[in-house]
C-alpha positions as CSV (number, residue, x, y, z in Angstrom):
1,M,113.7,45.6,96.1
2,S,110.5,47.7,96.2
3,L,107.8,47.2,98.8
4,I,105.4,45.7,96.2
5,N,108.0,43.1,95.2
6,E,108.6,42.2,98.8
7,L,104.8,41.5,99.2
8,D,105.2,38.7,96.6
9,A,107.5,36.9,99.0
10,L,104.8,36.9,101.7
11,N,102.2,34.2,102.0
12,L,99.1,36.4,101.7
13,E,95.7,35.6,100.4
14,T,94.9,37.2,97.1
15,P,92.2,39.6,98.4
16,A,94.4,40.8,101.3
17,K,97.4,41.1,99.0
18,K,95.5,43.3,96.5
19,Q,94.2,45.5,99.4
20,V,97.7,46.0,100.8
21,V,99.2,46.7,97.3
22,A,96.5,49.3,96.7
23,M,97.3,51.0,100.1
24,L,101.0,51.0,99.4
25,Q,100.5,52.4,95.9
26,T,98.4,55.2,97.4
27,L,101.1,56.0,100.0
28,L,103.8,56.0,97.3
29,D,101.8,58.4,95.0
30,Q,101.1,60.7,98.0
31,S,104.8,60.6,98.9
32,K,105.8,61.7,95.4
33,K,103.2,64.4,95.4
34,D,104.3,65.7,98.8
35,A,108.0,65.7,97.7
36,A,107.1,67.7,94.5
37,E,105.2,70.2,96.6
38,L,108.0,70.5,99.1
39,Y,110.5,71.1,96.3
40,A,108.3,73.7,94.8
41,K,108.0,75.4,98.2
42,E,111.8,75.4,98.7
43,L,112.3,77.0,95.3
44,K,109.7,79.7,96.1
45,I,111.2,80.3,99.5
46,Q,114.7,80.8,98.0
47,A,113.3,83.2,95.4
48,L,111.4,85.2,98.1
49,I,114.5,85.3,100.3
50,L,116.6,86.7,97.5
51,E,113.9,89.3,96.7
52,L,113.6,90.2,100.4
53,A,117.4,90.7,100.7
54,M,117.3,93.0,97.7
55,L,114.4,95.1,99.1
56,R,116.0,95.3,102.5
57,R,119.3,96.5,101.0
58,M,117.4,99.1,99.0
59,R,115.4,100.2,102.0
60,F,117.8,99.9,104.8
61,G,121.2,99.6,103.1
62,A,124.2,101.9,103.6
63,K,123.4,105.4,102.4
64,S,126.2,105.4,99.9
65,E,124.7,102.5,98.0
66,I,121.0,103.1,98.0
67,L,119.0,105.7,96.1
68,S,119.1,109.3,97.4
69,Q,116.7,110.2,100.2
70,L,114.6,112.3,97.9
71,Q,114.2,109.4,95.5
72,Q,113.8,106.9,98.3
73,D,110.8,108.8,99.7
74,L,108.9,108.2,96.5
75,F,108.7,104.5,97.0
76,E,109.5,104.0,100.7
77,E,105.9,103.1,101.6
78,A,105.6,100.6,98.7
79,C,109.0,99.1,99.6
80,D,107.9,98.6,103.2
81,A,104.7,97.0,102.1
82,D,106.6,94.7,99.7
83,I,108.9,93.6,102.5
84,A,106.0,92.9,104.9
85,A,104.2,90.9,102.1
86,I,107.3,88.8,101.3
87,E,107.9,88.0,105.0
88,A,104.3,87.0,105.3
89,E,104.6,84.7,102.3
90,V,107.7,83.1,103.7
91,E,106.1,82.6,107.0
92,Q,103.1,80.9,105.4
93,L,105.3,78.6,103.4
94,N,107.3,77.6,106.5
95,T,104.4,77.3,108.9
96,P,101.8,74.5,108.7
97,P,98.2,75.7,108.6
98,R,96.8,76.6,112.0
99,P,93.2,76.8,113.2
100,P,91.7,80.2,112.9
101,Q,92.6,82.4,115.9
102,P,90.2,84.8,117.6
103,P,90.5,88.4,116.4
104,Q,93.1,90.4,118.3
105,P,92.2,93.8,119.8
106,P,93.5,96.7,117.7
107,R,97.0,97.8,118.7
108,S,97.2,101.3,120.2
109,R,99.0,103.7,117.9
110,A,101.7,106.1,119.0
111,G,100.4,109.6,119.8
112,R,100.5,112.3,117.2
113,Q,103.8,114.1,117.1
114,P,103.8,117.7,118.4
115,L,103.9,120.5,115.9
116,P,107.1,122.4,115.5
117,L,107.7,125.0,118.2
118,H,109.2,127.6,115.9
119,L,106.0,128.0,113.9
120,P,103.8,131.1,114.9
121,R,100.7,130.3,116.9
122,I,97.4,132.0,116.0
123,D,94.9,131.6,118.9
124,I,91.2,131.3,118.1
125,R,89.0,131.3,121.2
126,H,85.8,129.4,121.2
127,E,83.6,130.8,124.0
128,P,80.3,129.2,124.9
129,E,77.1,131.1,123.8
130,S,76.4,132.1,127.4
131,C,78.5,132.6,130.5
132,N,75.7,131.5,132.8
133,C,74.8,128.0,133.8
134,S,72.0,126.6,131.7
135,Q,70.5,124.9,134.8
136,C,70.7,127.4,137.7
137,G,71.6,130.7,135.9
138,R,74.8,131.4,137.9
139,D,78.0,132.8,136.4
140,L,80.4,130.2,135.0
141,V,83.9,130.0,136.4
142,L,87.0,129.2,134.2
143,I,88.7,126.1,135.5
144,R,91.0,125.2,132.6
145,E,91.5,125.5,128.9
146,D,91.3,122.6,126.4
147,I,93.9,123.4,123.7
148,T,94.2,121.5,120.4
149,E,96.6,122.4,117.6
150,Q,96.2,122.1,113.9
151,L,98.7,122.7,111.1
152,D,97.7,125.4,108.6
153,V,99.4,126.7,105.4
154,E,98.8,129.8,103.3
155,P,99.8,129.3,99.6
156,A,101.6,132.0,97.6
157,K,99.5,135.0,98.1
158,F,100.1,138.1,95.9
159,S,99.5,141.6,97.2
160,V,100.3,145.1,96.0
161,I,102.7,147.4,98.0
162,R,101.8,151.0,97.5
163,N,104.7,153.4,98.0
164,I,103.2,156.8,98.9
165,R,105.6,159.8,98.8
166,P,104.0,163.0,99.8
167,Q,105.3,166.1,98.0
168,Y,105.8,169.1,100.2
169,A,106.4,172.6,98.7
170,C,107.9,175.8,100.1
171,K,106.2,178.7,98.4
172,P,108.7,181.4,99.4
173,C,111.6,179.2,98.1
174,E,109.6,177.7,95.3
175,T,111.0,174.2,96.1
176,I,109.4,170.8,96.5
177,T,110.6,168.2,99.0
178,A,109.9,164.5,99.0
179,A,111.4,161.3,100.4
180,T,113.9,159.6,98.2
181,I,113.1,156.2,96.7
182,P,115.1,153.4,98.4
183,P,117.5,151.8,95.9
184,A,116.4,148.4,94.6
185,V,118.1,145.5,92.9
186,I,116.0,146.2,89.8
187,D,115.5,150.0,89.6
188,G,112.0,151.0,88.6
189,G,110.8,147.4,88.5
190,M,107.4,146.3,89.8
191,A,108.7,143.3,91.7
192,T,109.5,143.6,95.4
193,V,112.4,141.8,97.1
194,G,109.9,139.3,98.4
195,L,108.6,138.4,95.0
196,L,112.1,138.2,93.5
197,T,113.2,135.9,96.3
198,W,110.2,133.7,95.9
199,I,110.9,133.3,92.2
200,M,114.6,132.4,92.7
201,V,113.8,129.9,95.5
202,C,111.1,128.2,93.4
203,K,113.3,128.0,90.4
204,Y,116.6,126.9,91.9
205,V,115.7,125.2,95.2
206,D,112.3,123.7,94.3
207,H,113.3,123.2,90.7
208,L,110.0,124.7,89.3
209,P,110.3,126.0,85.7
210,L,109.2,129.6,85.1
211,Y,106.1,128.5,83.1
212,R,104.8,126.8,86.3
213,L,105.3,130.0,88.3
214,E,103.4,131.8,85.6
215,Q,100.5,129.3,86.1
216,I,100.6,129.7,89.9
217,A,100.3,133.5,89.5
218,A,97.5,133.1,87.0
219,R,95.4,131.3,89.5
220,D,95.4,134.5,91.5
221,Q,94.6,136.5,88.3
222,V,98.1,137.9,88.2
223,I,99.8,138.1,84.8
224,L,103.5,137.3,85.0
225,A,104.8,136.5,81.6
226,Q,107.7,134.0,81.3
227,S,109.8,136.7,79.6
228,T,109.3,139.0,82.5
229,L,110.2,136.3,85.0
230,A,113.3,135.4,83.0
231,D,114.4,139.1,82.9
232,W,114.1,139.3,86.7
233,V,116.1,136.1,87.1
234,G,118.9,137.4,84.9
235,R,119.1,140.8,86.7
236,V,119.2,139.2,90.1
237,G,121.9,136.8,88.9
238,V,124.1,139.8,87.8
239,A,123.5,141.6,91.1
240,L,124.6,138.5,93.1
241,Q,127.8,137.9,91.2
242,P,130.0,139.8,93.7
243,V,128.7,137.6,96.5
244,V,129.6,134.5,94.5
245,D,133.1,135.9,93.8
246,R,133.7,136.3,97.5
247,L,132.6,132.7,98.2
248,I,135.1,131.5,95.6
249,Y,137.8,133.6,97.3
250,H,137.1,132.0,100.7
251,L,136.9,128.5,99.2
252,V,140.4,128.5,97.8
253,Q,141.9,129.7,101.1
254,G,141.6,126.2,102.4
255,N,144.3,123.6,101.7
256,M,141.9,120.7,100.9
257,L,139.0,120.6,98.4
258,H,136.6,118.0,97.1
259,A,135.9,118.1,93.3
260,D,133.5,116.4,91.0
261,E,131.4,117.1,87.9
262,T,128.0,116.1,86.5
263,P,126.7,116.4,83.0
264,V,123.8,118.8,82.1
265,A,122.1,119.4,78.7
266,Q,122.5,122.7,77.0
267,L,120.2,123.9,74.2
268,E,121.8,124.7,70.9
269,P,119.9,127.7,69.5
270,G,118.5,127.3,66.0
271,R,119.0,123.5,65.9
272,G,116.4,122.4,68.4
273,K,118.9,119.9,69.9
274,T,120.9,119.8,73.0
275,R,124.6,119.1,73.7
276,K,126.3,117.9,76.8
277,A,127.8,120.5,79.2
278,Y,129.1,120.0,82.7
279,L,128.6,121.5,86.1
280,W,131.8,121.3,88.1
281,A,131.6,121.3,91.8
282,Y,134.2,122.3,94.4
283,R,133.6,121.8,98.1
284,S,135.4,122.8,101.3
285,N,136.6,120.2,103.9
286,D,134.3,119.5,106.8
287,L,137.1,118.1,109.0
288,E,138.8,121.4,109.3
289,Q,137.8,124.7,111.0
290,G,136.4,127.2,108.6
291,A,133.6,128.0,106.2
292,R,131.3,125.4,104.7
293,I,131.3,126.3,101.0
294,I,130.1,124.6,97.8
295,V,130.9,126.3,94.5
296,F,129.4,125.2,91.1
297,D,131.2,126.2,87.9
298,Y,129.3,125.7,84.6
299,Q,131.5,124.9,81.6
300,S,130.8,123.7,78.1
301,G,132.8,120.5,78.4
302,R,134.6,118.0,80.6
303,S,138.1,118.9,79.7
304,G,140.5,119.0,82.6
305,E,141.5,122.5,81.4
306,H,138.3,123.8,83.1
307,A,139.4,122.5,86.5
308,R,142.9,124.0,86.0
309,N,141.5,127.4,85.0
310,F,139.2,127.4,88.1
311,L,141.9,126.4,90.6
312,G,144.7,128.5,88.9
313,S,147.8,128.4,91.2
314,W,145.9,126.9,94.1
315,Q,148.0,124.3,96.0
316,G,146.7,121.7,98.4
317,H,145.0,118.3,98.7
318,L,142.4,117.6,96.0
319,L,140.0,114.7,96.5
320,V,138.7,113.4,93.2
321,D,137.6,110.2,91.4
322,D,139.8,108.6,88.8
323,Y,138.8,110.9,85.9
324,G,141.8,111.6,83.7
325,G,141.0,115.3,83.4
326,Y,142.3,115.9,86.9
327,K,145.7,114.2,86.3
328,A,147.4,117.3,85.0
329,L,146.8,119.0,88.3
330,F,149.0,116.4,90.0
331,S,151.8,116.6,87.5
332,H,155.1,118.2,88.5
333,Q,155.1,120.0,85.1
334,R,152.7,122.6,86.5
335,T,154.0,126.2,86.5
336,V,153.6,126.5,90.2
337,A,156.4,125.3,92.6
338,L,154.5,122.5,94.0
339,P,151.6,120.4,92.5
340,C,148.3,119.5,94.0
341,V,148.3,116.4,96.1
342,E,145.9,113.7,94.9
343,L,143.5,112.1,97.4
344,G,141.6,109.0,96.4
345,C,138.0,108.3,97.2
346,W,137.3,105.1,99.1
347,A,133.6,105.3,98.2
348,H,134.5,104.8,94.5
349,A,136.9,102.0,95.3
350,R,134.3,100.3,97.5
351,R,131.6,100.7,94.8
352,K,133.6,98.5,92.4
353,F,133.5,95.6,94.8
354,F,129.9,96.3,95.8
355,D,128.8,96.0,92.2
356,L,130.8,92.8,91.9
357,H,129.2,91.3,94.9
358,S,125.7,92.3,93.9
359,A,126.2,90.6,90.5
360,N,127.5,87.2,91.5
361,N,127.9,87.1,95.4
362,S,131.7,87.1,95.0
363,P,133.3,85.9,98.3
364,M,136.4,88.0,97.4
365,A,134.3,91.1,97.0
366,L,132.5,90.4,100.3
367,E,135.8,90.2,102.1
368,V,136.9,93.5,100.7
369,L,133.6,95.1,101.6
370,Q,134.0,93.9,105.2
371,R,137.5,95.2,105.4
372,I,136.5,98.6,104.0
373,G,133.6,98.6,106.5
374,V,136.2,98.5,109.3
375,L,137.9,101.6,107.9
376,Y,134.5,103.5,107.8
377,G,133.8,102.3,111.4
378,I,137.0,103.9,112.5
379,E,136.0,107.1,110.8
380,D,132.6,107.0,112.4
381,E,134.3,106.7,115.8
382,G,136.5,109.7,115.2
383,K,134.0,112.0,113.5
384,D,133.5,114.2,116.6
385,M,137.2,114.2,117.6
386,G,139.6,117.0,117.1
387,I,142.3,116.8,114.4
388,D,145.1,115.6,116.7
389,A,142.9,113.0,118.3
390,R,141.6,111.7,115.0
391,K,145.2,111.5,113.6
392,L,146.2,109.4,116.6
393,L,143.1,107.1,116.1
394,R,144.0,106.6,112.5
395,A,147.6,105.8,113.3
396,E,146.6,103.2,115.8
397,Q,143.7,101.5,113.9
398,S,143.4,102.7,110.3
399,Q,147.0,102.3,109.2
400,P,147.4,98.7,110.4
401,A,144.0,97.8,108.7
402,L,145.2,99.4,105.5
403,T,148.5,97.6,105.5
404,A,146.7,94.3,106.0
405,L,144.2,95.1,103.3
406,H,147.0,96.0,100.8
407,S,148.8,92.7,101.4
408,W,145.6,90.7,101.0
409,L,144.7,92.6,97.8
410,E,148.1,91.9,96.2
411,Q,148.0,88.2,97.2
412,T,144.5,87.9,95.8
413,R,145.4,89.7,92.6
414,T,148.1,87.1,91.8
415,Q,145.5,84.4,92.0
416,T,142.9,86.2,89.8
417,A,142.7,85.9,86.1
418,N,143.1,89.0,84.0
419,G,140.1,90.6,82.2
420,G,137.3,89.8,84.6
421,G,135.3,92.0,86.9
422,S,137.4,90.8,89.9
423,A,140.6,91.8,88.3
424,K,139.3,95.2,87.3
425,A,138.1,96.0,90.8
426,L,141.4,94.9,92.3
427,D,143.5,96.8,89.8
428,Y,141.5,100.0,90.4
429,T,142.2,99.9,94.1
430,L,145.9,98.8,93.8
431,K,146.6,101.4,91.1
432,R,145.2,104.2,93.3
433,W,146.6,102.9,96.5
434,P,149.0,105.8,97.4
435,S,146.2,108.3,97.0
436,L,143.7,106.1,98.9
437,V,145.9,105.8,102.0
438,H,147.1,109.3,102.2
439,Y,144.3,110.4,104.5
440,A,145.3,107.9,107.2
441,G,148.5,109.7,107.9
442,T,146.6,112.9,108.9
443,G,143.8,114.0,111.1
444,H,142.1,116.5,108.8
445,L,141.8,114.8,105.4
446,P,138.5,112.9,104.5
447,I,138.2,109.3,103.5
448,D,135.9,109.8,100.5
449,N,134.3,112.3,98.1
450,N,130.8,111.8,99.4
451,P,130.4,115.4,100.7
452,V,130.6,116.9,97.3
453,E,128.5,114.2,95.7
454,N,125.7,114.9,98.2
455,C,125.7,118.5,97.2
456,I,125.4,117.5,93.5
457,R,122.6,115.1,94.1
458,P,119.8,117.8,94.3
459,I,121.0,119.2,91.1
460,A,120.7,115.8,89.4
461,I,117.2,115.5,90.7
462,G,116.3,119.0,89.5
463,K,117.4,118.1,86.0
464,K,114.3,116.0,85.6
465,N,112.2,119.2,85.9
466,W,114.2,121.7,83.9
467,L,115.6,119.2,81.4
468,F,118.2,121.6,79.9
469,T,119.8,125.1,80.2
470,G,118.8,127.6,77.5
471,S,122.4,128.9,76.9
472,E,125.8,128.9,78.4
473,R,125.1,132.2,80.1
474,A,122.0,130.7,81.7
475,G,124.0,127.8,82.8
476,K,126.6,130.0,84.5
477,R,123.9,132.0,86.2
478,A,122.2,128.8,87.5
479,A,125.6,127.7,88.8
480,N,126.0,131.0,90.7
481,I,122.6,130.8,92.3
482,Q,123.1,127.1,93.1
483,T,126.4,128.1,94.7
484,L,124.6,130.5,97.0
485,F,121.7,128.3,97.9
486,G,123.9,125.2,98.3
487,T,126.3,127.1,100.7
488,A,123.3,128.4,102.7
489,K,122.0,124.8,103.1
490,L,125.5,123.6,104.3
491,N,125.4,126.3,107.0
492,G,121.9,125.6,108.1
493,L,120.4,128.9,106.7
494,D,116.9,129.3,105.3
495,P,117.5,130.2,101.6
496,Y,114.5,132.4,101.4
497,A,115.3,134.4,104.5
498,W,118.9,134.8,103.6
499,L,118.3,135.9,100.0
500,K,115.5,138.3,100.9
501,D,117.8,140.0,103.5
502,T,120.7,140.1,101.0
503,L,118.7,141.5,98.1
504,T,117.3,144.2,100.5
505,K,120.8,145.3,101.7
506,L,122.8,144.7,98.5
507,P,122.0,147.9,96.5
508,T,123.5,150.2,99.2
509,W,126.0,147.7,100.8
510,P,129.7,148.7,100.7
511,N,132.1,146.3,99.0
512,S,134.4,146.5,102.0
513,R,131.7,144.7,104.0
514,L,130.6,142.2,101.4
515,D,131.7,139.2,103.5
516,E,128.9,140.0,106.0
517,L,126.3,139.1,103.3
518,L,127.7,135.7,102.6
519,P,125.5,132.6,103.3
520,L,127.9,131.3,105.9
521,S,127.4,130.5,109.6
522,P,127.0,133.4,112.0
523,E,130.2,132.3,113.8
524,F,132.3,132.4,110.7
525,I,130.8,135.8,109.7
526,E,131.7,137.1,113.1
527,S,135.3,135.8,112.8
528,L,135.6,137.6,109.5
529,K,134.5,140.9,111.2
530,Q,137.1,140.4,113.9
531,N,139.8,139.8,111.3
532,T,138.8,142.9,109.4
533,K,139.1,145.0,112.4
């Protein structure tokens, strides 16, 4: 019975009864209005919480599942602002209005970070106009120096190097003597080693097309035609080919490699169209002693024949994704005595469940993600250990966790209908299980293929600038240069300093000492010298 109906049972006078009914009706209307507003707030809070969770995952999520750092930097500030705005909206919705608060004093900011110590310092002294006191005229005495530092930069600045060779004659002998011209990468060319290095770094590290370099030079009234720049790039690529060949030689000396491939567009001359080519990448193993090397191999297609041709008779552990082109490498029908051993990538397996959980908040996917997270936690604990200690750690922790995960996956698969996303994610992992768990029985094999994918990522970002390769030869040349710069980066070398030094030495450098020019760590270069001796 409603409250208004209950009033009829009370013995109230008509005026009082009408007044009470009006008051109750007002309260009921207000109650309905408040309930509607509360429901709307709850819906908005839920939507904001979901949006906040997505932004936090993009901003602070695991590195393997967010955008690359180069891409993340482009929207990081906006993402932080969005997160703060959403948190403020949720707080406003959950908190009743408060009386205005007095303004708070500004919060002190952290001090400015010191400028890098390795940068050269140029001192500019600012002396007072007079060294005498302006009041009594006596000499001023230095008590301290107030030093402030500012960061400066000098953009690309062109200059002309004049090589002057005096000609000396001997009249009695009728001979002329002059200093010989030092050999250069491009004989008779007008470009110095410094200019060639700048062009190569801009094109292949900073991903600047040659026409932009032409525009940069034009601002300094220097005419550098694209055809000239392209000619220099081609000649430098040929000169560096022996260095690339030595890197490939050292790469295949290891017994474990990462492999992956990424598509690139190649221009078809005469048609004005592009077709798909592939940049294959092969990387050394970080968990073993030895050189850190990344080699890029440009090929016209994605056929597994390209990987077989590159590796040849190489034998060892190869960590790849589930692309079928690699399968022949693991077949016992290969001509060599023993096939390659396939290693599975846990990052790829995890990604199947990550996408599933992102799509529908699958509890099954969440359980797998948590279990895989345990495996990665063990790897993080053992990343600084030696091979033997890491092998023991995996035997004690990783192998039991993998056994339990396998049993859980098999049981879950029997309860999952065929054809759905859950079944596909489970089948992918169970099908590749032998290759996924192989690492846990060793101390030197990696858990995933992320190292080589991280090396490919800058190439993928650069493709947005250079769009396509002009020919297969240009693609192979780009792969060679990216091999050198990528390896230099892995070993902590400055690509500009390394390439300038190498191009200076290369014309007169003996082939027997070519290893000393490789973009590898100084410690590894020194070990190569000792082995040669």
